Each structure stands twice: as C-alpha cells, then as structure tokens.
C-alpha positions in Angstrom: 28.7 190.3 -52.5 28.5 192.3 -49.3 30.7 191.5 -46.3 27.6 190.4 -44.4 26.6 188.0 -47.2 30.1 186.5 -47.3 30.2 186.1 -43.5 26.8 184.4 -43.5 28.0 182.0 -46.2 31.1 181.2 -44.2 29.1 180.6 -41.0 26.9 178.2 -42.9 29.8 176.3 -44.4 31.6 175.7 -41.1 28.5 174.2 -39.4 26.4 172.8 -42.3 28.8 172.5 -45.2 30.0 172.3 -47.7 33.3 173.4 -46.2 36.5 173.6 -48.2 38.6 172.6 -45.2 36.9 169.2 -44.8 33.8 168.0 -43.0 31.6 170.6 -41.4 30.7 170.6 -37.7 27.5 168.7 -38.4 29.1 166.2 -40.7 31.7 165.6 -38.0 29.4 165.1 -35.0 26.1 163.9 -36.6 26.8 160.2 -36.3 28.6 160.4 -33.0 26.8 158.8 -30.0 26.6 160.4 -26.7 29.1 157.9 -25.4 31.6 158.8 -28.2 31.0 162.5 -27.6 31.7 162.2 -23.9 35.0 160.4 -24.4 38.4 162.1 -23.7 40.8 159.8 -25.5 43.6 162.4 -25.3 44.9 163.3 -21.8 44.0 166.9 -20.9 41.6 167.3 -23.8 38.0 168.4 -23.9 35.5 166.0 -25.1 33.6 166.5 -28.4 30.5 167.2 -26.4 32.3 169.9 -24.3 33.7 171.4 -27.5 30.2 171.5 -29.0 28.7 173.2 -25.9 31.6 175.7 -26.1 30.8 176.4 -29.8 27.1 176.8 -28.9 27.9 179.3 -26.1 29.9 181.5 -28.5 27.2 181.3 -31.2 24.6 182.4 -28.6 26.9 185.2 -27.4 27.3 186.4 -31.0 23.6 186.4 -31.5 23.1 188.5 -28.4 25.8 190.9 -29.5 24.2 191.2 -33.0 20.9 191.8 -31.3 22.4 194.7 -29.3 23.4 193.2 -26.0 26.1 195.1 -24.1 27.2 192.1 -22.0 30.8 191.3 -21.4 32.5 188.5 -23.3 32.1 184.9 -22.0 34.2 183.5 -19.2 34.1 180.5 -16.8 31.1 178.2 -17.0 29.5 180.5 -19.6 32.5 179.9 -21.9 32.8 176.2 -21.1 29.4 174.9 -20.1 29.3 171.7 -18.1 27.8 168.6 -19.6 24.3 167.8 -18.5 23.9 165.4 -15.6 23.2 162.7 -16.4 24.5 162.8 -19.9 22.1 161.1 -22.3 21.5 160.4 -26.0 18.6 162.9 -25.8 20.8 165.6 -24.3 23.5 165.0 -26.9 21.0 165.2 -29.7 19.7 168.4 -28.2 23.2 169.9 -28.2 23.7 168.9 -31.9 20.4 170.6 -32.8 21.3 173.7 -30.8 24.6 173.9 -32.7 22.9 173.6 -36.0 19.9 175.8 -35.2 21.9 178.5 -33.4 24.1 179.0 -36.4 21.0 179.2 -38.6 19.7 181.9 -36.3 23.0 183.8 -36.4 23.2 183.6 -40.2 19.7 185.0 -40.5 20.7 188.0 -38.5 24.1 188.5 -40.1 22.8 188.6 -43.6 20.8 191.8 -42.8 23.7 193.7 -41.2 24.8 196.9 -42.9 28.4 198.0 -43.1 28.0 200.6 -40.4 26.7 198.0 -37.9 29.6 195.6 -38.9 32.0 198.4 -37.9 30.5 199.0 -34.4 32.7 197.9 -31.5 31.8 194.8 -29.6 31.0 195.6 -25.9 34.0 194.9 -23.7 36.3 194.3 -26.7 38.6 196.5 -28.8 37.3 195.3 -32.2 34.3 195.6 -34.4 31.4 193.2 -34.9 32.8 191.9 -38.2 36.0 190.7 -36.4 33.9 188.8 -33.8 31.9 187.1 -36.6 35.1 186.3 -38.6 36.6 185.1 -35.4 33.6 182.8 -34.8 34.2 181.1 -38.2 37.9 180.5 -37.3 36.9 179.4 -33.7 34.5 176.8 -35.1 36.9 175.5 -37.7 39.5 175.0 -35.0 37.2 173.1 -32.7 35.7 171.0 -35.5 39.3 170.0 -36.2 39.8 169.0 -32.6 36.6 167.0 -32.7 37.7 165.2 -35.8 41.0 164.3 -34.1 39.1 163.0 -31.0 37.0 160.8 -33.2 40.2 159.2 -34.6 41.9 158.7 -31.2 
C-alpha cells in the first residue's frame, strides 16, 4: 500500500470511521444539537462548534496546499473561525457537512499523490506535504477527543 493510500485511509477513519481510537469525528458530533455544540462547559475551553470550525479550516488549508497553493499557514481568525451569528441548527448542520465533505475532498486528492509530491515542502513550513497530512490526522484525533470530553462535561 502506498503512503498516499495509507494517509487517505487514516483521514477517512478519523472523520468517518471506523477509527481504532474510538468514535470518529462524525460519530462524535452527528447527534449534537447546535445548542450542545455551542456550550463551553469547561472554563477556558473552546466549544465543540469552534473545534469543528477549526478542523474544517485546516482541512481546507490542506486541500489548497495539495492543489498547489503557496499561501502561508493559518493564523488568527483563519485558524479559529468565529461562530456564525446568529448560531442556528442550520448553520451547525452546515458545519458538520463541511467537516465530512471537506475530508472526502481531501482524501480524493491525497489518494492520487505520488511519492515525489509527498516529499515537496509545504509553503512557509520546514516540512514536506506528507508531514502536514499526517499531522492533520493527529490534529483531528486530538480535537475529536476534546469534543468527546465536552459532551461528557
């Protein structure tokens, strides 16, 4: 199995499952209401919705990098997008679909990457594309764990 195929499978499992670490992102957030997703039951924490938007932002960034963008890594509001005003069930459902659909788009691109492309440096970073994509898996697993804890709080 190529590294691209392995990465695509890992990206799928973290968002859509099955994931060996526990529930996938979609399994964790699918039944959450907008009200639940907005809650911050732990002082100083992000909400599940904020975490989902952050995950989406990094997926979209990774898609742009895979597509050849030379933009700098995310920061500020691009890294942590604000909740829509006013927050609504429709907006939360849209965010959930963007998380799921964006990962599908990324996987469809990653599966076709060759080893040379995987070794190319990410613009503005001192590491190759394969490190960004592996990092995205870890990033998402970390934030899915945070969301799972928020649900229990």
